[in-house]
C-alpha positions in Angstrom: -13.8 7.9 1.9 -16.0 6.2 4.5 -16.8 3.5 2.0 -13.1 2.9 1.4 -12.5 2.5 5.2 -15.2 -0.1 5.2 -13.7 -1.9 2.3 -10.4 -2.3 4.1 -12.2 -4.5 6.6 -12.9 -6.9 3.7 -9.3 -7.4 3.0 -8.0 -10.9 3.5 -4.5 -12.4 3.0 -4.4 -13.2 -0.7 -1.9 -15.0 -2.9 -0.3 -13.0 -5.7 2.0 -14.1 -8.4 4.5 -11.4 -9.5 6.2 -12.0 -12.8 8.7 -9.7 -14.4 12.1 -8.1 -14.4 13.9 -8.3 -11.0 16.9 -6.1 -10.1 18.8 -5.0 -7.0 18.4 -1.5 -5.8 21.3 -0.2 -3.8 21.4 3.1 -1.9 24.7 4.8 -1.1 23.9 7.6 1.4 26.2 10.2 2.9 27.1 13.9 3.0 28.9 16.3 0.6 31.3 18.5 2.4 33.8 19.5 -0.3 34.7 19.5 -4.0 37.3 17.0 -5.3 40.8 18.4 -6.1 41.0 16.0 -9.0 37.9 17.3 -10.9 35.1 19.8 -10.4 32.8 17.2 -8.8 31.5 16.8 -5.2 32.9 14.2 -2.9 30.3 12.0 -1.2 31.4 10.9 2.2 29.6 7.6 2.6 27.7 6.9 5.8 25.4 4.0 4.9 24.9 1.4 2.2 21.7 -0.5 1.7 20.4 -3.0 -0.8 16.7 -3.9 -1.6 14.8 -5.8 -4.2 13.9 -3.6 -7.1 11.8 -3.7 -10.2 9.3 -6.6 -9.9 11.0 -7.3 -6.5 9.8 -3.9 -5.2 6.2 -4.8 -6.3 6.6 -8.1 -4.3 7.9 -6.2 -1.2 5.0 -3.8 -1.4 2.5 -6.6 -1.6 4.0 -8.3 1.5 3.8 -4.9 3.4 0.1 -4.9 2.5 -0.4 -8.4 3.9 -0.3 -10.6 0.8 1.4 -13.9 0.3 3.6 -13.6 -2.7 5.3 -16.0 -5.2 7.7 -14.6 -7.9 8.7 -15.7 -11.4 11.8 -14.2 -13.0 15.6 -14.6 -13.5 18.7 -13.5 -11.8 22.4 -13.9 -12.5 24.8 -16.3 -10.9 26.5 -13.4 -9.1 26.6 -11.6 -5.7 23.8 -9.3 -6.7 21.6 -12.2 -7.6 22.2 -14.0 -4.3 21.6 -10.8 -2.4 18.4 -10.1 -4.3 17.0 -13.6 -3.6 18.0 -13.5 0.1 16.2 -10.1 0.4 12.9 -11.6 -1.0 13.2 -14.8 1.1 13.6 -12.8 4.3 10.2 -11.4 3.6 8.7 -14.9 3.2 8.3 -14.6 -0.6 8.3 -17.8 -2.5 11.3 -17.7 -4.8 11.3 -21.3 -6.3 10.8 -19.8 -9.8 13.3 -17.0 -9.4 15.8 -18.9 -11.6 19.5 -18.4 -12.1 20.4 -17.9 -15.8 24.0 -18.7 -16.8 25.8 -15.8 -18.4 23.1 -13.2 -17.3 24.1 -10.4 -15.0 21.6 -9.3 -12.3 20.7 -5.7 -13.0 21.8 -3.3 -10.3 20.8 0.3 -9.8 22.9 2.2 -7.4 21.5 5.5 -6.2 23.9 8.0 -4.6 22.1 10.2 -2.0 23.6 13.3 -0.4 21.7 15.0 2.4 18.4 13.2 1.5 18.7 14.2 -2.2 19.5 11.8 -5.0 22.5 13.2 -6.9 23.3 10.4 -9.3 22.2 6.9 -10.3 24.6 4.3 -11.6 23.1 1.4 -13.5 24.8 -1.9 -14.2 22.6 -3.8 -16.7 22.3 -5.2 -20.1 19.1 -6.1 -22.0 19.3 -9.8 -22.6 16.7 -11.8 -24.5 15.4 -14.9 -22.8 16.9 -18.1 -24.3 14.2 -20.5 -25.7 15.3 -23.3 -23.4 15.1 -21.1 -20.4 11.6 -19.9 -21.5 10.5 -23.5 -21.9 11.5 -24.2 -18.3 9.5 -21.2 -17.0 6.4 -22.2 -19.1 6.4 -25.6 -17.5 6.1 -24.1 -14.1 3.3 -21.7 -14.8 0.2 -24.1 -14.3 1.4 -25.3 -10.9 2.2 -21.7 -9.8 -1.3 -20.5 -10.7 -2.8 -22.9 -8.2 -4.4 -21.0 -5.3 -3.4 -17.7 -6.8 -6.0 -14.8 -6.7 -4.3 -12.4 -9.1 -1.2 -12.1 -11.4 0.8 -8.9 -11.4 3.2 -8.5 -14.4 6.0 -5.9 -13.9 7.7 -5.3 -17.2 10.9 -3.2 -17.1 12.0 -4.1 -20.6 15.0 -6.2 -19.7 14.1 -9.1 -22.0 12.6 -11.6 -19.7 8.9 -11.1 -20.7 8.9 -12.4 -24.3 5.7 -12.1 -26.3 5.2 -15.9 -26.2 5.8 -16.0 -22.4 3.4 -13.1 -21.8 0.7 -14.8 -24.0 1.1 -18.1 -22.1 0.8 -16.4 -18.7 -2.2 -14.3 -19.7 -4.1 -17.1 -21.4 -3.4 -19.6 -18.6 -4.7 -17.0 -16.1 -7.8 -16.3 -18.1 -8.6 -20.0 -18.3 -8.7 -20.0 -14.5 -10.6 -16.7 -14.2 -7.5 -15.1 -12.5 -7.3 -11.3 -13.2 -4.0 -10.1 -14.7 -2.7 -6.5 -14.2 0.3 -5.3 -16.2 2.7 -2.5 -15.6 3.9 -2.2 -19.3 7.1 -1.1 -21.0 7.7 0.1 -24.5 5.4 1.5 -27.1 3.6 -1.7 -28.2 0.9 -2.7 -25.7 -0.5 -5.4 -28.0 2.0 -7.7 -26.2 -0.4 -7.6 -23.3 -3.6 -8.6 -25.2 -6.1 -10.3 -22.9 -4.9 -8.7 -19.7 -7.5 -7.3 -17.3 -5.8 -4.0 -16.8 -2.7 -2.3 -18.1 -1.1 0.5 -16.0 1.3 2.7 -18.0 2.7 6.0 -16.8 1.8 9.2 -18.7 4.8 9.2 -21.0 4.4 5.5 -21.9 0.7 6.0 -22.6 1.5 8.9 -25.0 4.2 6.9 -26.7 2.0 3.9 -27.3 -0.8 6.1 -28.7 1.7 7.9 -31.0 0.5 11.2 -29.5 2.2 14.0 -27.6 1.0 16.4 -24.9 -1.3 18.4 -24.8 -3.4 15.8 -26.7 -6.3 14.9 -24.4 -6.0 11.7 -22.4 -9.3 10.3 -23.6 -7.9 10.3 -27.1 -4.8 8.5 -25.8 -7.0 5.9 -24.2 -9.1 5.5 -27.3 -6.0 4.7 -29.4 -4.6 2.3 -26.7 -7.9 0.3 -26.6 -7.9 0.1 -30.4 -4.4 -1.5 -30.3 -4.7 -3.6 -27.1 -7.6 -5.8 -26.0 -7.8 -5.1 -22.3 -10.7 -4.3 -20.0 -9.4 -1.2 -18.3 -6.6 1.3 -18.6 -5.0 3.0 -15.6 -2.7 5.9 -16.4 -0.5 7.0 -13.6 0.6 10.7 -13.7 3.1 10.9 -10.8 2.2 13.7 -8.4 -0.8 14.5 -10.6 -2.7 11.3 -9.7 -4.4 8.6 -11.7 -6.8 8.5 -14.6 -9.0 5.4 -15.1 -10.5 4.5 -18.5 -12.8 1.6 -19.5 -13.3 0.2 -22.9 -16.9 1.4 -22.9 -15.6 5.0 -22.9 -16.3 5.9 -19.2 -13.4 7.6 -17.3 -12.6 8.9 -13.9 -9.7 11.0 -12.5 -8.2 10.7 -9.0 -5.9 13.5 -8.0 -3.2 12.7 -5.5 -3.8 14.0 -2.0 -0.2 14.3 -0.8 1.3 16.4 1.9 4.5 16.9 -0.1 6.3 15.5 -3.1 9.7 14.2 -1.9 10.5 11.3 -4.3 8.4 9.6 -7.0 10.8 6.6 -7.2 8.8 3.4 -7.0 5.4 5.0 -6.8 4.3 3.0 -9.8 5.2 -0.2 -8.0 3.2 0.9 -5.0 0.2 1.4 -7.3 0.6 -2.0 -9.0 0.8 -3.7 -5.6 -2.2 -1.9 -4.1 -4.4 -2.5 -7.2 -3.5 -6.1 -7.2 -4.4 -6.5 -3.5 -7.7 -4.7 -3.9 -8.8 -6.7 -7.0 -7.7 -10.0 -5.4 -10.2 -9.1 -2.6 -12.9 -8.5 -5.2 -13.1 -4.7 -4.9 -14.5 -2.8 -7.9 -11.7 -1.2 -10.0 -12.9 2.3 -9.2 -12.4 1.7 -5.5 -9.1 -0.1 -6.1 -7.9 2.9 -8.1 -8.8 5.3 -5.3 -6.9 3.2 -2.7 -3.9 2.9 -5.1 -3.9 6.6 -5.6 -3.9 7.2 -1.8 -1.0 4.7 -1.4 0.9 6.5 -4.2 0.4 9.8 -2.4 2.0 8.4 0.7 4.8 6.8 -1.2 5.9 10.1 -2.9 6.2 11.7 0.5 9.0 9.4 1.3 12.6 9.0 0.0 13.5 6.0 -2.2 11.2 3.0 -3.0 8.9 3.3 0.0 6.7 0.4 1.2 3.2 1.4 2.1 1.2 -0.9 4.4 -2.5 -1.2 5.4 -1.8 0.9 8.6 -0.5 3.8 6.4 -3.6 3.5 4.2 -6.1 3.4 7.0 -4.5 6.3 8.8 -4.5 8.5 5.7 -8.1 7.6 5.0 -9.0 8.7 8.5 -7.4 12.1 7.9 -9.8 13.0 5.1 -13.0 13.3 7.0 -13.9 13.6 10.7 -16.7 11.1 10.3 -14.0 8.5 9.6 -13.3 8.7 13.3 -16.4 6.6 14.0 -16.1 2.8 14.0 -18.4 0.0 14.3 -17.9 -3.7 13.6 -17.9 -3.3 9.9 -15.0 -0.8 9.9 -13.0 -2.1 12.8 -10.3 -3.8 10.8 -9.1 -0.4 9.5 -8.8 0.9 13.1 -6.8 -2.2 14.1 -4.4 -1.4 11.3 -4.0 2.2 12.3 -3.3 1.3 15.9 -0.6 -1.3 15.2 2.6 -0.4 17.0 0.9 2.6 18.7 -0.2 3.2 22.3 -3.8 4.2 23.0 -6.2 4.7 25.9 -10.0 4.2 26.0 -12.6 6.4 27.7 -16.1 5.0 28.1 -19.0 7.5 27.9 -22.8 7.4 27.9 -24.1 9.6 25.1 -27.2 10.4 27.1 -25.0 12.4 29.4 -24.7 15.0 26.7 -21.7 17.3 26.1 -21.4 18.7 29.6 -18.5 20.8 30.9 -17.3 17.7 32.8 -17.1 15.6 29.7 -15.3 18.3 27.8 -12.8 18.9 30.6 -12.1 15.1 30.9 -11.4 14.9 27.2 -9.0 17.8 27.4 -7.3 16.4 30.5 -6.8 12.9 29.0 -5.6 14.3 25.7 -3.0 16.5 27.5 -1.8 13.6 29.7 -1.4 11.2 26.7 0.0 13.2 23.9 2.0 10.2 22.7 -1.1 8.0 22.7 -4.3 7.9 20.8 -7.6 8.6 22.6 -10.5 6.3 21.8 -13.9 7.2 23.2 -16.2 4.1 23.6 -19.9 4.9 23.5 -21.5 2.5 26.0 -25.1 3.1 24.9 -26.7 0.4 22.7 -28.6 3.2 20.9 -26.3 6.3 21.2 -27.4 9.8 20.5 -26.3 10.8 17.0 -25.7 14.5 17.7 -23.5 13.7 20.6 -21.3 11.4 18.5 -21.0 13.9 15.7 -20.0 16.6 18.2 -17.4 14.3 19.7 -16.0 13.5 16.3 -15.4 17.3 15.7 -13.0 17.5 18.7 -9.3 17.3 17.9 -8.7 15.7 21.3 -10.7 12.6 20.2 -8.8 10.4 17.8 -11.4 7.6 17.3 -15.0 6.7 18.5 -16.0 3.1 18.8 -19.7 2.0 18.9 -21.2 -1.2 20.2 -19.8 -3.6 22.8 -18.6 -6.2 20.4 -16.6 -3.7 18.4 -14.6 -2.7 21.5 -14.2 -6.3 22.5 -12.8 -7.2 19.1 -10.4 -4.3 19.2 -9.1 -5.1 22.7 -8.7 -8.8 21.8 -6.2 -7.8 19.0 -4.6 -4.6 20.4 -4.4 -4.1 24.2 -5.2 -0.6 25.5 -2.5 1.1 27.6 -5.1 2.6 30.0 -8.9 2.3 30.3 -11.2 4.9 31.9 -14.9 5.2 32.4 -17.0 8.3 33.2 -20.0 7.7 35.4 -23.3 9.6 35.3 -22.2 11.6 38.4 -19.2 12.9 36.5 -16.6 10.8 38.3 -13.9 9.3 36.1 -12.5 5.9 37.1 -9.4 4.1 35.9 -10.2 0.4 35.2 -7.8 -2.5 35.4 -9.1 -4.4 32.4 -11.4 -3.8 29.3 -13.8 -6.4 30.6 -14.8 -4.1 33.4 -15.9 -1.5 30.9 -17.5 -4.0 28.6 -19.7 -5.4 31.4 -21.1 -2.0 32.2 -21.8 -3.3 35.7 -21.9 -0.8 38.5 -19.7 -2.9 40.7 -16.8 -2.2 38.3 -15.8 0.6 40.7 -14.5 -2.2 43.0 -11.7 -2.6 40.4 -11.2 1.1 39.9 -9.5 4.1 41.5 -10.5 7.7 41.1 -8.6 9.6 38.4 
């Protein structure tokens, strides 16, 4: 997991093109207090209504949450739902020039009725409508210009008729000509539609259906049949709360079990995986690491109700929970820590590792942790060559949230996220509160002129 933390620091804002079926997800939330006198059904007393972009739109929203720049290609109807869907995407800064209105088409709407945090019913308003040839021609003309400055193409197929075989072939071929990876979340039982894609990402039931097999047939046999019918580089099978299985055409495979605290709602987890994989591959990560990050993102998503949006801060914080050594940061790993600390308050304590783990050091850590339960405690090691055993011992303490090594690492952190309080512990055991991080960074003895005793 330490390697994954380091890889987060390599993430840059990338441009992703999302193509597929867009719909409006609405959530009607309330409480059930009685049964209807008209029929033996519950009455939902509505407290809140909310609308979000769904389908390929949810993939786009997840990508934005992860820091990507997104352009979309799809269709909507000339109706209120279509307007609301487009406005939802534009509010997030998503380029919607090619989210085109189609005359006579009704924007798909999925209304989820939720009582006491539990989905009790979903009402769908949709019709599967083939894409007219003239409309398809308009879309195809836009593809070359849209692929300019794009690092990856994410295709989200919900089987609503927009992604015709000819449109898919044109998108995949144009992307391959420009060496742009294409990852597909497929639909149906004929994956040959996606020939030439870099990766296809079916769920478990879709994979079995395409392979013409049923459980408990082994997944490696399923993968073998899919590769025989569909020319792609890799196959990523999502298994809901059971995790992800990754297969390659050469026969190698890996399994990634979900590490989730609880399974609350698997809605939209596949969209989270597609977004995370897209971001990772666009940043040139190997597919095995991209799959691990996507699996962690999915584990976070299923802990939340509805179509949850997972961001880099969520990912980094979850990675840090897996291993105490992930508390230790230098310049290479600093970006992940910056993501974790966004929107949080934290304090910094400067220590010399050569002091050793004295009773004074331990009491100071306990005192600061007790005083700042709502804040994160960062220990900055002031030595240029710190004692390794001291650092490992520090990382085992629950009172210490993070450890930062090297002066430039702390300087970079404080430039982006300003500490709430800064302390330094001198060799005589005194703990001083400093006015600014520069006093700690300078390591000058006269910094006490700017300090007061804790």
